[in-house]
C-alpha positions, 0 to 999 in steps of 0.5 A: 888277822890270825887267832894268835895275833888277835889274842896277843893284842887283847891279852888272851889265848888263841883258843879263847878267840876261837871260842868267841868266834863260834859263840861257845863262850863270850869276851868279858865286857872289859875286853870289848873296847880292846877287841874293837880297837884291835879289829877296827870296828865300833863297839856296837859291832859286838851287840846283838840285833845286828844283821850277820851274813855268816857262811861256811865253805859248803855254801860257796863254790870256790875256784882253785880249791886246792890252791887256797887254804882254809883260812883264805876261804874263811876270810873270803867268806867273811867279805861275802858276808859283809857284801850280804849285810850291806845288801840287806841294809840297802834293800830295806830302802830300795827295791832291787832287781828281782831274783830271776835265776831258774833253780835258785830256791829264793828265786822271786821270779818263777822260782819253780822253773828248773834248767836241765842237769847237763851243763851245756843244755842249761847254758843254752836254756838260760840264755834263751830264758834271759832272752840273750839271743844267739850272739855274744853276751854283752855286758855280762856282769850287768846282766847278772845284776839285772836278774837279781844276782849281787856281784862284788869286786873286793877293793884293792886294799881287801887283801884277804878276799882278793887272793882268793880266785872268784867264787859264788854262794847260793846260801843267802837270800840272794845269789851272790858272786865275788870276782877277783883280780887274783891272777890277772886284770883281764876282762876276758878272764873276769867275764869267763870267771863270772859265767863259771860261777853262774853255772855253779848257781844254776847246776849245783845245790850245794858245793862238793869242792870236787873237780867234776863240779869245776868241769861242769861249771867250765862247760857252762861257761864255754857254752853260755859265752860261745854257744856251739851253733853260733861260734862254730861257723866263725872258728878257723879250720886251720889254727889262726891266732890272728883270726882268733884274737879278732873273735876274742874281741867280739865274743869277749872270751880269751884267745886261749879259750877259743883254742880250747873251744876248737879242740873241744869242738873237733877242729883241732887235735891235741897236738895242734892245740898244744903248739897254739898254746905255745905260740900264743904264750910267745905273743903275750904282750903283743898287740892283740894279745895283751890283757885288757883291764876290766876298768875300760869296760863299765858293763863288766863292773858291778854297780847295783849296790852303789846305784842303790845307795845313790838312790836312797841318799837322793830319795830318803837322805841316806848317808854313808855314816848313817849306813855305817852306824846301822851296820856297825861298820867303820864309814870307810869300810862301807865306802870300800865295799860300795866303791864310793868315793869321799866327796868332802875336800881333804885338808892338807897341812903343809910346813 
């Protein structure tokens, strides 16, 4: 909601709502029940002592920065803050995987380890550090979670966060990555976005929001997913889209990114790559060239927070409602972010 919308519903000025947000002034006590109703939160949401994951744009790396408004980024950061609040609540009960990310200041495993500043060298060193071998990286999102990175995909109902392309932040006690399906529900783009954001986390101490950082993150992602020395022997010396489609499925990257890799490694000229992109566009939707929905690939979907809740539920009797009360959220919001389903039978009344 905009400040104007909230202000109209509770009977104050938009400026007053802005002051509530920044903390420069507080709403009158009689306004709080109306504010809670308008925003769809329990009244306890506004009480002191609740953990708050507050981020600003300098603490997050946004892809497609120019195509997103400040309001969209603020909404997305609000979602990321909620993911952290939920993580914090679960981590009080369940030990999550240790943060094992070289260069991350909150790292719990060898926090002093640093990676090279060069994007390609950093990708090579991180693959070696995580013992990923020389071949394709299988189950990338699961790998990220295994090393303590919180990954979340906004629920479809969360339009505000879903409209933003993937982003990550290192401004919280754990590195956090949000992967959206903004442009296409395609596992290859999903994986490249995850590798791109991983590049930001290990290369950049803060977000400058410039094209140089984006290029470095892209270079990191390409080398991390398709290392030069490993992929080069398999790339065709003449542009062959059918062969690239086979490589795409093996390495978990798009045909488009493989065309770019051919040009980048000197196997194709700019003109050849341009013609290949045109041919690829004409083949969109054909067998072997259609988007692969992420839901078909369990290893590319985050499960850490959901598994943590299930473990706390089994061993400590934790319920969704208890967790919601602690966070001062609606129970439905907890379920949305966890990806948990309502297990109670649904009563349906018919005439």
